[in-house]
Kinemage of the C-alpha trace (Angstrom):
@kinemage 1
@onewidth
@group {chain A} dominant
@subgroup {mainchain}
@vectorlist {calphas} color= white
{ca met a 1} P 86.343 81.577 73.730
{ca thr a 2} L 84.988 85.056 73.090
{ca pro a 3} L 86.286 88.125 74.950
{ca his a 4} L 82.899 88.429 76.660
{ca his a 5} L 83.037 84.868 78.002
{ca gly a 6} L 86.635 85.349 79.052
{ca leu a 7} L 85.781 88.510 80.971
{ca gln a 8} L 82.803 86.807 82.629
{ca ala a 9} L 85.042 83.966 83.815
{ca leu a 10} L 87.665 86.372 85.144
{ca val a 11} L 85.065 88.413 87.039
{ca ala a 12} L 83.406 85.284 88.451
{ca val a 13} L 86.657 83.725 89.691
{ca thr a 14} L 87.927 87.027 91.087
{ca ser a 15} L 84.617 87.736 92.842
{ca arg a 16} L 84.694 84.315 94.475
{ca glu a 17} L 88.236 84.867 95.745
{ca val a 18} L 87.359 88.331 97.083
{ca val a 19} L 84.259 87.024 98.883
{ca lys a 20} L 86.293 84.205 100.437
{ca phe a 21} L 88.927 86.711 101.515
{ca leu a 22} L 86.369 89.029 103.123
{ca gln a 23} L 84.897 86.111 105.049
{ca gln a 24} L 88.341 85.136 106.342
{ca arg a 25} L 89.168 88.294 108.273
{ca gly a 26} L 91.969 86.597 110.129
{ca arg a 27} L 93.754 86.104 106.813
{ca leu a 28} L 94.233 89.852 106.320
{ca leu a 29} L 95.203 90.290 109.956
{ca ser a 30} L 97.849 87.583 109.788
{ca ala a 31} L 99.128 88.932 106.467
{ca leu a 32} L 99.731 92.336 108.088
{ca val a 33} L 100.880 91.244 111.546
{ca arg a 34} L 103.678 89.023 110.197
{ca pro a 35} L 105.638 91.713 108.284
{ca ser a 36} L 104.725 94.379 110.843
{ca leu a 37} L 106.428 92.397 113.590
{ca trp a 38} L 109.555 92.135 111.457
{ca leu a 39} L 109.405 95.853 110.776
{ca ile a 40} L 108.842 96.940 114.371
{ca val a 41} L 110.719 94.327 116.406
{ca phe a 42} L 113.492 93.036 114.159
{ca ala a 43} L 114.457 96.379 112.661
{ca thr a 44} L 114.676 98.018 116.086
{ca gly a 45} L 117.927 96.214 116.856
{ca phe a 46} L 119.492 97.618 113.690
{ca gln a 47} L 118.126 101.144 113.885
{ca asn a 48} L 120.749 103.600 112.651
{ca val a 49} L 123.373 100.846 112.749
{ca phe a 50} L 122.923 98.980 109.484
{ca gly a 51} L 123.778 101.266 106.569
{ca val a 52} L 123.512 100.223 102.967
{ca ser a 53} L 123.756 101.823 99.560
{ca ile a 54} L 120.330 101.049 98.166
{ca ile a 55} L 120.196 102.071 94.512
{ca pro a 56} L 123.103 103.089 92.320
{ca pro a 57} L 124.131 105.768 91.655
{ca tyr a 58} L 122.738 107.103 94.931
{ca glu a 59} L 125.519 106.489 97.459
{ca thr a 60} L 123.488 107.190 100.561
{ca tyr a 61} L 122.988 105.393 103.822
{ca ile a 62} L 119.460 104.625 104.938
{ca gln a 63} L 117.783 103.278 108.025
{ca tyr a 64} L 117.606 99.507 108.161
{ca glu a 65} L 113.825 99.558 108.509
{ca val a 66} L 113.609 101.332 105.154
{ca tyr a 67} L 115.898 98.754 103.589
{ca ile a 68} L 113.786 95.743 104.610
{ca val a 69} L 110.416 97.183 103.499
{ca pro a 70} L 110.790 95.746 99.945
{ca gly a 71} L 111.667 92.372 101.443
{ca leu a 72} L 108.631 92.502 103.700
{ca leu a 73} L 106.432 93.451 100.747
{ca gly a 74} L 107.831 90.380 99.034
{ca met a 75} L 106.966 88.384 102.165
{ca val a 76} L 103.336 89.496 101.877
{ca leu a 77} L 103.232 88.407 98.236
{ca leu a 78} L 105.022 85.135 99.008
{ca phe a 79} L 102.724 84.041 101.819
{ca asn a 80} L 99.569 84.987 99.951
{ca gly a 81} L 100.787 83.135 96.857
{ca met a 82} L 101.302 80.020 98.954
{ca gln a 83} L 97.918 80.427 100.635
{ca ser a 84} L 96.349 80.600 97.198
{ca ser a 85} L 97.906 77.254 96.362
{ca leu a 86} L 96.538 75.910 99.651
{ca ala a 87} L 93.091 77.002 98.464
{ca met a 88} L 93.685 75.090 95.221
{ca val a 89} L 94.434 71.920 97.187
{ca tyr a 90} L 91.272 72.425 99.264
{ca asp a 91} L 89.154 73.079 96.172
{ca arg a 92} L 90.510 69.930 94.561
{ca glu a 93} L 89.694 67.839 97.638
{ca met a 94} L 86.170 69.259 97.806
{ca gly a 95} L 85.563 68.784 94.073
{ca ile a 96} L 85.226 72.509 93.335
{ca met a 97} L 88.374 72.525 91.222
{ca arg a 98} L 87.017 69.741 89.039
{ca leu a 99} L 83.894 71.765 88.336
{ca leu a 100} L 85.973 74.813 87.461
{ca leu a 101} L 88.288 72.960 85.104
{ca thr a 102} L 85.381 71.338 83.261
{ca ala a 103} L 83.990 74.740 82.282
{ca pro a 104} L 83.809 75.286 78.489
{ca leu a 105} L 86.895 77.485 78.503
{ca pro a 106} L 90.583 76.711 77.902
{ca arg a 107} L 92.172 75.141 80.948
{ca trp a 108} L 95.133 77.536 80.830
{ca tyr a 109} L 92.783 80.509 80.921
{ca leu a 110} L 90.881 79.202 83.946
{ca leu a 111} L 94.157 78.738 85.805
{ca leu a 112} L 95.228 82.215 84.703
{ca cys a 113} L 92.006 83.612 86.176
{ca lys a 114} L 92.815 81.948 89.505
{ca leu a 115} L 96.325 83.373 89.315
{ca val a 116} L 95.115 86.903 88.545
{ca ala a 117} L 92.551 86.788 91.356
{ca gly a 118} L 95.167 85.701 93.886
{ca thr a 119} L 97.575 88.372 92.657
{ca leu a 120} L 95.019 91.146 93.109
{ca leu a 121} L 94.515 90.071 96.722
{ca ser a 122} L 98.284 90.000 97.223
{ca val a 123} L 98.678 93.546 95.884
{ca leu a 124} L 95.863 94.854 98.088
{ca gln a 125} L 97.555 93.343 101.145
{ca ala a 126} L 100.903 94.807 100.072
{ca tyr a 127} L 99.414 98.301 99.924
{ca ala a 128} L 97.793 97.771 103.311
{ca phe a 129} L 101.265 97.014 104.669
{ca leu a 130} L 102.638 100.147 102.989
{ca ala a 131} L 99.965 102.115 104.853
{ca ile a 132} L 101.231 100.611 108.122
{ca cys a 133} L 104.759 101.654 107.158
{ca ala a 134} L 103.506 105.202 106.636
{ca leu a 135} L 101.953 105.173 110.122
{ca phe a 136} L 105.376 104.331 111.560
{ca asp a 137} L 107.048 107.127 109.553
{ca val a 138} L 109.098 104.795 107.390
{ca asp a 139} L 110.681 107.047 104.790
{ca ile a 140} L 109.246 105.624 101.548
{ca pro a 141} L 108.731 108.172 98.724
{ca trp a 142} L 105.045 108.730 98.003
{ca gly a 143} L 105.752 108.441 94.297
{ca gly a 144} L 107.057 104.950 94.989
{ca trp a 145} L 103.526 103.851 95.839
{ca leu a 146} L 102.659 104.292 92.166
{ca tyr a 147} L 105.974 103.167 90.696
{ca val a 148} L 105.889 99.895 92.620
{ca leu a 149} L 102.467 98.768 91.328
{ca pro a 150} L 103.742 97.028 88.150
{ca ala a 151} L 106.501 95.360 90.164
{ca leu a 152} L 103.991 94.107 92.738
{ca leu a 153} L 101.697 92.763 90.019
{ca leu a 154} L 104.465 90.916 88.199
{ca ser a 155} L 106.009 89.612 91.414
{ca gly a 156} L 102.630 88.526 92.758
{ca met a 157} L 101.941 86.677 89.511
{ca met a 158} L 105.311 84.933 89.682
{ca leu a 159} L 104.968 83.825 93.310
{ca gly a 160} L 101.368 82.800 92.659
{ca ala a 161} L 102.561 80.684 89.726
{ca val a 162} L 105.084 78.982 92.016
{ca gly a 163} L 102.261 78.203 94.433
{ca leu a 164} L 100.089 76.995 91.566
{ca leu a 165} L 102.835 74.615 90.476
{ca leu a 166} L 103.231 73.329 94.039
{ca ser a 167} L 99.498 72.607 94.230
{ca val a 168} L 99.992 70.106 91.405
{ca tyr a 169} L 102.236 67.972 93.608
{ca ile a 170} L 100.413 68.444 96.921
{ca arg a 171} L 97.565 65.952 97.048
{ca gln a 172} L 96.343 66.512 100.629
{ca leu a 173} L 96.129 69.484 102.973
{ca glu a 174} L 98.058 67.521 105.609
{ca asn a 175} L 101.149 67.562 103.379
{ca phe a 176} L 100.980 71.291 102.778
{ca ala a 177} L 102.637 72.510 105.989
{ca gly a 178} L 105.756 70.415 105.437
{ca thr a 179} L 106.022 71.541 101.841
{ca met a 180} L 105.781 75.184 102.869
{ca asn a 181} L 108.644 74.763 105.329
{ca phe a 182} L 110.836 73.648 102.455
{ca val a 183} L 109.700 76.485 100.172
{ca ile a 184} L 108.745 79.653 102.057
{ca phe a 185} L 111.550 79.839 104.607
{ca pro a 186} L 114.426 78.987 102.233
{ca met a 187} L 113.094 81.411 99.608
{ca phe a 188} L 112.756 84.223 102.134
{ca phe a 189} L 115.884 83.823 104.237
{ca ile a 190} L 118.251 82.913 101.391
{ca ser a 191} L 117.592 86.182 99.595
{ca ser a 192} L 118.314 89.889 99.852
{ca ala a 193} L 115.108 90.529 101.801
{ca leu a 194} L 116.842 91.131 105.139
{ca tyr a 195} L 120.419 91.913 104.129
{ca pro a 196} L 122.227 92.924 100.925
{ca leu a 197} L 124.012 90.245 98.924
{ca trp a 198} L 127.368 91.991 99.179
{ca lys a 199} L 127.192 91.595 102.963
{ca leu a 200} L 126.953 87.834 102.510
{ca gln a 201} L 129.925 87.778 100.182
{ca glu a 202} L 131.897 90.127 102.416
{ca ser a 203} L 131.315 87.893 105.445
{ca gly a 204} L 132.601 84.837 103.571
{ca ala a 205} L 129.266 83.043 103.237
{ca glu a 206} L 129.986 82.218 99.598
{ca val a 207} L 127.595 79.246 99.362
{ca val a 208} L 124.677 81.238 100.751
{ca tyr a 209} L 125.619 84.143 98.502
{ca gln a 210} L 125.517 81.971 95.374
{ca leu a 211} L 122.218 80.388 96.418
{ca ala a 212} L 120.727 83.828 97.029
{ca arg a 213} L 121.839 84.983 93.587
{ca val a 214} L 119.886 82.221 91.847
{ca asn a 215} L 116.888 82.491 94.172
{ca pro a 216} L 113.954 83.998 92.193
{ca phe a 217} L 112.676 85.646 95.369
{ca thr a 218} L 115.890 87.694 95.543
{ca his a 219} L 115.001 89.193 92.182
{ca val a 220} L 111.432 89.821 93.350
{ca val a 221} L 112.824 91.871 96.233
{ca gln a 222} L 115.259 93.707 93.973
{ca leu a 223} L 112.522 94.527 91.456
{ca ile a 224} L 110.323 95.959 94.227
{ca arg a 225} L 113.239 97.766 95.893
{ca tyr a 226} L 114.218 99.587 92.715
{ca ala a 227} L 110.607 100.355 91.765
{ca leu a 228} L 109.941 102.033 95.122
{ca tyr a 229} L 112.532 104.636 94.147
{ca gly a 230} L 111.452 105.032 90.540
{ca gln a 231} L 114.243 102.819 89.183
{ca phe a 232} L 114.146 99.727 86.985
{ca asp a 233} L 116.227 96.579 87.469
{ca ala a 234} L 116.272 94.889 84.056
{ca thr a 235} L 117.940 91.705 85.302
{ca ala a 236} L 115.394 91.223 88.092
{ca phe a 237} L 112.556 91.902 85.637
{ca val a 238} L 113.772 89.232 83.198
{ca val a 239} L 114.299 86.626 85.941
{ca val a 240} L 110.870 87.232 87.463
{ca leu a 241} L 109.162 87.163 84.066
{ca val a 242} L 110.915 83.978 82.933
{ca thr a 243} L 110.151 82.254 86.256
{ca leu a 244} L 106.494 83.253 85.911
{ca val a 245} L 106.227 81.824 82.390
{ca val a 246} L 108.058 78.588 83.260
{ca cys a 247} L 106.136 77.898 86.491
{ca phe a 248} L 102.770 78.730 84.959
{ca gly a 249} L 103.538 76.584 81.912
{ca phe a 250} L 104.415 73.567 84.037
{ca ala a 251} L 101.349 74.172 86.224
{ca val a 252} L 99.107 74.112 83.141
{ca leu a 253} L 100.714 70.839 82.061
{ca gly a 254} L 100.323 69.490 85.575
{ca tyr a 255} L 96.596 70.174 85.580
{ca asp a 256} L 96.170 68.508 82.195
{ca pro a 257} L 94.623 65.068 82.945
{ca gln a 258} L 96.088 63.636 79.735
{ca arg a 259} L 99.699 64.792 80.002
{ca gly a 260} L 100.155 66.177 83.485
{ca leu a 261} L 100.590 64.881 87.013
{ca val a 262} L 96.919 65.267 87.923
{ca arg a 263} L 95.656 62.034 86.391
{ca arg a 264} L 92.037 61.127 86.075
{ca val a 265} L 91.006 58.312 88.391
{ca gln a 266} L 89.899 55.285 86.406
{ca arg a 267} L 87.063 53.560 88.186
{ca pro a 268} L 86.603 49.821 87.714
{ca ala a 269} L 83.814 48.814 85.392
């Protein structure tokens, strides 16, 4: 594979994903309405009531709506990553995925192109949500818009890799909704997206606290939360990076017809 061929494949896959996204206008609307409702409706009940120290060493109390913005950004990335895996299941059912994977390029690179394309769409939706936050005067530093970009890219890649791995196991679109209920909601609610971990421990919910600590999505939220304020969480970075590599590696194996779970169908002679 030459760099020119690799770039052509990346552009082609990304262009296809962008065109599909532009034709599905309801997808952007739903991606923005979901976190916006949490921001406007859910945070209203906690306005000026829920104080939390956000980033050491800054011992300052902030509005609850500011606290949950990183979690809602993670929600945007999470849902889009899962929708990307839904598209993989659809492409496999329609035969498009087979055509893609038979291209004269390494299989891992073709899957990486799909992952990169989905991540770019996730990041664009995340910035669209940040614009909505600005309209509602949520106090996010303008410099954070730039600082958070690497965190969004890495987090989007990680969550996309999780979705890619799930698409290996999901054989039909009908099974996708049930699988999402056992992935999206536990990942989101058992995390620090809506409340800090120390609140869980303080309230005595030790089991939930321990589950949230090992939840990769918790570290996605922490990575984004620190980046919005120009800080770097090394632990969250390592966890997100390792999860990305592991999930993508298993997804590549899963899409290998010789060694993975996606076996070639042997037709009778």
